Each structure stands twice: as structure tokens, then as C-alpha cells.
C-alpha positions as a Markdown table, in Angstrom:
| # | Residue | x | y | z |
|---|---|---|---|---|
| 1 | Met | -8.2 | -9.3 | 25.7 |
| 2 | Leu | -4.7 | -8.5 | 24.3 |
| 3 | His | -1.9 | -6.1 | 25.3 |
| 4 | Leu | 0.7 | -4.1 | 23.6 |
| 5 | Ile | 4.4 | -3.6 | 24.5 |
| 6 | Lys | 6.3 | -0.4 | 23.5 |
| 7 | Leu | 9.6 | 1.2 | 24.4 |
| 8 | Ala | 9.5 | 4.5 | 26.2 |
| 9 | Val | 12.6 | 5.9 | 24.4 |
| 10 | Gly | 14.5 | 8.6 | 26.4 |
| 11 | Cys | 12.4 | 8.0 | 29.5 |
| 12 | Pro | 14.4 | 6.0 | 32.1 |
| 13 | Thr | 12.1 | 6.5 | 35.1 |
| 14 | Leu | 8.4 | 6.1 | 36.0 |
| 15 | Asp | 8.3 | 9.7 | 37.1 |
| 16 | Met | 9.6 | 10.9 | 33.7 |
| 17 | Leu | 7.0 | 8.7 | 32.0 |
| 18 | Ala | 4.2 | 10.3 | 34.1 |
| 19 | Thr | 5.5 | 13.8 | 33.2 |
| 20 | Arg | 5.6 | 12.9 | 29.5 |
| 21 | Met | 2.1 | 11.6 | 29.6 |
| 22 | Gln | 0.9 | 15.0 | 30.9 |
| 23 | Glu | 2.6 | 16.9 | 28.1 |
| 24 | Gln | 0.4 | 15.8 | 25.2 |
| 25 | Arg | -3.2 | 15.0 | 25.8 |
| 26 | Val | -6.3 | 14.1 | 23.8 |
| 27 | Asp | -9.7 | 14.1 | 25.4 |
| 28 | Gly | -8.2 | 14.0 | 28.8 |
| 29 | His | -5.9 | 11.0 | 28.1 |
| 30 | Gly | -2.2 | 10.6 | 27.6 |
| 31 | Val | -1.2 | 9.9 | 24.0 |
| 32 | Ile | 1.4 | 7.5 | 22.5 |
| 33 | His | 2.1 | 8.0 | 18.8 |
| 34 | Thr | 2.8 | 5.1 | 16.5 |
| 35 | Arg | 2.7 | 4.5 | 12.8 |
| 36 | Thr | 0.5 | 1.5 | 12.4 |
| 37 | Met | -3.0 | 0.6 | 13.7 |
| 38 | Pro | -3.0 | -2.8 | 15.4 |
| 39 | Lys | -5.0 | -5.3 | 13.3 |
| 40 | Arg | -6.3 | -6.8 | 16.6 |
| 41 | Ala | -7.6 | -3.5 | 17.9 |
| 42 | Thr | -10.9 | -5.0 | 19.0 |
| 43 | Glu | -9.1 | -7.4 | 21.4 |
| 44 | Ile | -6.9 | -4.6 | 22.7 |
| 45 | Leu | -9.9 | -2.4 | 23.4 |
| 46 | Ser | -11.5 | -5.2 | 25.4 |
| 47 | Gly | -9.4 | -4.4 | 28.5 |
| 48 | Gly | -5.9 | -4.4 | 27.2 |
| 49 | Ser | -2.9 | -2.3 | 28.5 |
| 50 | Ile | 0.3 | -1.0 | 27.0 |
| 51 | Tyr | 3.3 | -2.3 | 28.8 |
| 52 | Arg | 6.2 | 0.2 | 28.8 |
| 53 | Val | 9.9 | -0.6 | 28.5 |
| 54 | Leu | 12.1 | 1.9 | 30.2 |
| 55 | Asp | 15.8 | 1.6 | 29.9 |
| 56 | Gly | 15.7 | -2.0 | 28.8 |
| 57 | Met | 13.2 | -3.1 | 31.5 |
| 58 | Met | 9.4 | -3.7 | 31.2 |
| 59 | Leu | 8.4 | -1.7 | 34.4 |
| 60 | Cys | 4.8 | -0.7 | 34.1 |
| 61 | Arg | 1.5 | -0.8 | 32.2 |
| 62 | Gln | -1.1 | 1.8 | 31.3 |
| 63 | Pro | -4.7 | 0.7 | 30.5 |
| 64 | Ile | -5.6 | 1.6 | 26.8 |
| 65 | Thr | -8.7 | 3.6 | 26.5 |
| 66 | Asp | -8.8 | 4.1 | 22.7 |
| 67 | Leu | -7.0 | 3.7 | 19.4 |
| 68 | Arg | -7.4 | 6.4 | 16.8 |
| 69 | Ala | -6.3 | 6.6 | 13.2 |
| 70 | Val | -4.9 | 10.1 | 12.3 |
| 71 | Lys | -3.2 | 11.9 | 9.4 |
| 72 | Arg | 0.1 | 13.3 | 10.3 |
| 73 | Ala | 1.3 | 16.8 | 9.2 |
| 74 | Asp | 3.3 | 15.2 | 6.3 |
| 75 | Gly | 0.1 | 13.5 | 5.0 |
| 76 | Ser | 1.1 | 10.0 | 6.2 |
| 77 | Ser | -1.2 | 7.9 | 8.4 |
| 78 | Gly | -0.5 | 7.3 | 12.0 |
| 79 | Thr | -2.2 | 6.0 | 15.1 |
| 80 | Leu | -2.8 | 7.5 | 18.5 |
| 81 | Ile | -2.9 | 5.1 | 21.5 |
| 82 | Leu | -4.9 | 6.9 | 24.2 |
| 83 | Val | -4.0 | 5.6 | 27.7 |
| 84 | Ser | -5.2 | 6.1 | 31.3 |
| 85 | Asp | -3.2 | 8.3 | 33.6 |
| 86 | Asp | -2.8 | 5.2 | 35.8 |
| 87 | Ile | 0.8 | 4.0 | 35.6 |
| 88 | Ile | 0.7 | 0.6 | 37.2 |
| 89 | Pro | 4.2 | -0.9 | 38.2 |
| 90 | Val | 4.7 | -4.5 | 37.1 |
| 91 | Ser | 7.3 | -7.1 | 38.0 |
| 92 | Pro | 10.4 | -6.0 | 36.2 |
| 93 | Arg | 11.5 | -7.9 | 33.2 |
| 94 | Pro | 14.4 | -7.3 | 30.8 |
| 95 | Val | 13.4 | -6.7 | 27.2 |
| 96 | Arg | 15.6 | -6.4 | 24.1 |
| 97 | Pro | 15.2 | -3.3 | 22.0 |
| 98 | Phe | 12.7 | -3.4 | 19.1 |
| 99 | Gln | 11.0 | -0.8 | 16.9 |
| 100 | Gly | 7.3 | 0.1 | 17.1 |
| 101 | Trp | 5.0 | -2.0 | 19.3 |
| 102 | Arg | 4.4 | -5.7 | 19.7 |
| 103 | Tyr | 1.4 | -7.7 | 20.8 |
| 104 | Leu | 1.7 | -9.2 | 24.3 |
| 105 | Glu | -0.6 | -12.1 | 25.2 |
| 106 | Pro | -2.1 | -11.9 | 28.7 |
| 107 | Asp | -0.4 | -15.1 | 29.8 |
| 108 | Asp | 3.0 | -13.6 | 28.9 |
| 109 | Ala | 2.4 | -10.3 | 30.7 |
| 110 | Pro | 4.2 | -9.7 | 34.0 |
| 111 | Gly | 2.1 | -9.4 | 37.2 |
| 112 | Asp | 1.3 | -6.0 | 38.8 |
| 113 | Leu | 3.4 | -5.0 | 41.8 |
| 114 | Arg | 1.1 | -4.6 | 44.8 |
| 115 | Ala | 1.7 | -1.7 | 47.2 |
| 116 | Gly | 2.8 | -2.9 | 50.6 |
| 117 | Asp | 3.9 | -6.3 | 49.3 |
| 118 | Pro | 7.2 | -6.9 | 51.2 |
| 119 | Ala | 8.5 | -9.1 | 48.4 |
| 120 | Thr | 8.5 | -6.2 | 45.9 |
| 121 | Gln | 8.6 | -3.1 | 48.2 |
| 122 | Gly | 11.0 | -0.5 | 46.8 |
| 123 | Leu | 11.8 | -2.2 | 43.5 |
| 124 | Glu | 10.7 | 0.9 | 41.6 |
| 125 | Asn | 13.4 | 2.9 | 43.4 |
| 126 | Leu | 16.3 | 0.7 | 42.3 |
| 127 | Pro | 18.5 | 2.0 | 39.5 |
| 128 | Pro | 17.5 | 0.4 | 36.2 |
| 129 | Ser | 20.9 | -1.4 | 35.8 |
| 130 | Leu | 20.4 | -3.1 | 39.2 |
| 131 | Arg | 16.8 | -4.0 | 38.4 |
| 132 | Arg | 18.0 | -5.5 | 35.1 |
| 133 | Ala | 20.8 | -7.5 | 36.8 |
| 134 | Leu | 18.4 | -8.8 | 39.5 |
| 135 | Ala | 15.8 | -9.8 | 36.9 |
| 136 | Gly | 18.5 | -11.5 | 34.8 |
| 137 | Leu | 19.3 | -13.7 | 37.9 |
| 138 | Ala | 15.6 | -14.4 | 38.4 |
| 139 | Leu | 15.7 | -12.7 | 41.8 |
| 140 | Ile | 12.9 | -10.3 | 41.0 |
């Protein structure tokens, strides 16, 4: 299994991400557009997720259901990453900006935040700047 990480540009909250994922759909799944098809697609489709970076923080993941090669309107090739509607919060982690997507090994992926866990309760409601500062101090 292998994961991807990708920025959710212009999407600072999990609620906005959920809304965005409902706007464009293919076969009942949310769609993320990217230019290149991952060479390790088989590993990703073996239970991988796409971890999303919102406002400089890795905050959630979405299970990947399919990867599809497509032709864009301008004739260039592209890839659709189809994802589950499940947006699973993860332990916040600061991430520097990058373009496109990157592979994320399972051992390097942050753990899921569990509902009702007093140690992580309410983290998703903190402003992104405060989450980033707390994560930078290794407090979350």
C-alpha cells in the first residue's frame, strides 16, 4: 500500500473541502485533477489514501477508489483521482508548499484522529495558524 499527498489550494477548512468534493463527481466519487498518473498506481489502489494539505497543514485523508487517465479539453493528458466521500481527520502536521502530488509511505503518514479521544478533541476547530504553531512545538 502507498499513499499520496496533495495540497488543497484555496481550501482552508475541512468543511470547504467537503463542499468542493461534492461539486465535481465521477461515478459517485469526488474527483481530484492532476497532470500525471502515478507510476506506482497499483500500490496506491491497494488501500491507499490521499492526504490533503489545507493552509499549510496536513489535516485529513480520503481513501482513493480509482485512478483514471483522461484527455483534457486542450488535448493534453491528465489524471483523475477518484476518492471516497469520507474525509478522515488526521493528526495535524505542517507541510511546506509543493506542486502536484507526492508519494507518502504508510510509515510516514500521520495517524487518524479518533472521535471522542480527549487528547485530540476539538483540534479540527482550531484556526489553521494555531494548529500550525502547536504542531511546530510538537504539542499536537
